[in-house]
C-alpha positions as a Python dict, from the first residue, in 0.01 Angstrom:
ca = {
    (1, 'M'): (0, 0, 0),
    (2, 'Y'): (-206, 229, 240),
    (3, 'T'): (-156, 23, 550),
    (4, 'N'): (252, 58, 511),
    (5, 'A'): (262, 435, 445),
    (6, 'L'): (38, 454, 722),
    (7, 'N'): (192, 245, 988),
    (8, 'A'): (528, 390, 868),
    (9, 'Y'): (362, 737, 947),
    (10, 'R'): (225, 623, 1296),
    (11, 'N'): (588, 538, 1383),
    (12, 'V'): (764, 811, 1253),
    (13, 'G'): (478, 1040, 1519),
    (14, 'K'): (549, 770, 1808),
    (15, 'A'): (927, 882, 1783),
    (16, 'T'): (915, 1213, 1767),
    (17, 'M'): (615, 1270, 2037),
    (18, 'T'): (736, 1410, 2363),
    (19, 'G'): (624, 1190, 2668),
    (20, 'R'): (344, 1409, 2727),
    (21, 'E'): (215, 1376, 2313),
    (22, 'L'): (248, 1015, 2372),
    (23, 'E'): (79, 973, 2718),
    (24, 'A'): (-222, 1219, 2587),
    (25, 'S'): (-249, 983, 2243),
    (26, 'V'): (-250, 651, 2461),
    (27, 'L'): (-509, 784, 2670),
    (28, 'T'): (-753, 917, 2410),
    (29, 'Q'): (-716, 622, 2201),
    (30, 'A'): (-811, 423, 2548),
    (31, 'A'): (-1131, 640, 2546),
    (32, 'L'): (-1204, 591, 2198),
    (33, 'K'): (-1207, 193, 2258),
    (34, 'L'): (-1422, 264, 2531),
    (35, 'K'): (-1712, 515, 2367),
    (36, 'D'): (-1658, 200, 2036),
    (37, 'C'): (-1792, -36, 2284),
    (38, 'Q'): (-2046, 238, 2432),
    (39, 'D'): (-2189, 348, 2066),
    (40, 'N'): (-2225, -1, 1970),
    (41, 'W'): (-2346, -133, 2293),
    (42, 'G'): (-2529, -543, 2222),
    (43, 'K'): (-2356, -579, 1886),
    (44, 'P'): (-2250, -947, 1862),
    (45, 'D'): (-1862, -843, 1969),
    (46, 'E'): (-1962, -650, 2217),
    (47, 'E'): (-1799, -858, 2479),
    (48, 'T'): (-1475, -903, 2254),
    (49, 'K'): (-1439, -525, 2197),
    (50, 'L'): (-1525, -465, 2603),
    (51, 'D'): (-1246, -701, 2705),
    (52, 'I'): (-999, -534, 2505),
    (53, 'A'): (-1057, -152, 2592),
    (54, 'L'): (-1072, -257, 2934),
    (55, 'K'): (-784, -388, 2928),
    (56, 'Y'): (-656, -155, 2767),
    (57, 'N'): (-704, 115, 3015),
    (58, 'Q'): (-587, -104, 3279),
    (59, 'K'): (-247, -202, 3123),
    (60, 'I'): (-199, 238, 3066),
    (61, 'W'): (-313, 309, 3439),
    (62, 'T'): (-90, 4, 3574),
    (63, 'I'): (193, 187, 3391),
    (64, 'F'): (57, 517, 3538),
    (65, 'Q'): (86, 393, 3866),
    (66, 'S'): (385, 200, 3846),
    (67, 'E'): (571, 550, 3718),
    (68, 'L'): (400, 786, 3971),
    (69, 'A'): (572, 544, 4227),
    (70, 'K'): (895, 598, 4144),
    (71, 'A'): (1088, 781, 4376),
    (72, 'D'): (1238, 993, 4109),
    (73, 'N'): (931, 1114, 3906),
    (74, 'P'): (977, 1453, 3912),
    (75, 'L'): (579, 1547, 3978),
    (76, 'P'): (480, 1755, 4251),
    (77, 'P'): (397, 1495, 4568),
    (78, 'Q'): (18, 1622, 4603),
    (79, 'L'): (-45, 1583, 4203),
    (80, 'K'): (125, 1234, 4210),
    (81, 'R'): (-76, 1174, 4511),
    (82, 'D'): (-379, 1250, 4370),
    (83, 'L'): (-340, 1079, 4023),
    (84, 'L'): (-263, 716, 4219),
    (85, 'S'): (-577, 857, 4388),
    (86, 'L'): (-778, 855, 4041),
    (87, 'S'): (-588, 549, 3946),
    (88, 'T'): (-741, 352, 4205),
    (89, 'F'): (-1095, 486, 4129),
    (90, 'I'): (-1068, 385, 3725),
    (91, 'D'): (-920, 49, 3866),
    (92, 'K'): (-1239, 29, 4091),
    (93, 'R'): (-1481, 129, 3808),
    (94, 'I'): (-1309, -87, 3541),
    (95, 'F'): (-1349, -435, 3779),
    (96, 'E'): (-1699, -319, 3831),
    (97, 'I'): (-1749, -297, 3463),
    (98, 'M'): (-1600, -647, 3429),
    (99, 'A'): (-1771, -775, 3639),
    (100, 'Y'): (-2154, -638, 3607),
    (101, 'P'): (-2119, -486, 3227),
    (102, 'A'): (-2362, -182, 3128),
    (103, 'P'): (-2282, 120, 2890),
    (104, 'E'): (-2344, 401, 3104),
    (105, 'K'): (-2065, 314, 3374),
    (106, 'L'): (-1809, 384, 3043),
    (107, 'S'): (-1895, 755, 3060),
    (108, 'V'): (-1681, 807, 3368),
    (109, 'V'): (-1385, 620, 3234),
    (110, 'I'): (-1389, 770, 2913),
    (111, 'N'): (-1432, 1182, 3092),
    (112, 'I'): (-1122, 1089, 3287),
    (113, 'N'): (-894, 948, 2983),
    (114, 'S'): (-1012, 1253, 2753),
    (115, 'N'): (-991, 1506, 3031),
    (116, 'I'): (-607, 1402, 3129),
    (117, 'A'): (-578, 1378, 2742),
    (118, 'A'): (-651, 1755, 2685),
    (119, 'G'): (-452, 1865, 3014),
    (120, 'L'): (-112, 1677, 2909),
    (121, 'R'): (-188, 1845, 2526),
    (122, 'S'): (-243, 2212, 2662),
    (123, 'Q'): (96, 2412, 2692),
    (124, 'P'): (245, 2399, 3121),
    (125, 'G'): (232, 2735, 3208),
}
């Protein structure tokens, strides 16, 4: 019963979010997935959770890359270049973590996701 109500609430929330709010929400969720992996490192389901969290982050940043590369993207050119450069860094870090997992390697991706989400939530000047 509560699950249906929670899912209905989430669906309404998603339908009424702005693009910035949705991006912030998705980045926050990605950071939380990685933070959960970091906090529960060494638990029996660590590898599965880490794989899910890393793939989720990859999907998000791949979508960002795709949107940033579009000619009609309204962001200023320098901001687009900076975000594309950042996305390349995230890609490299995720592949590094996949190859050589270590909990401390997650911090930089967690921090980047969290900080960008915070910036998206702030009101534009």
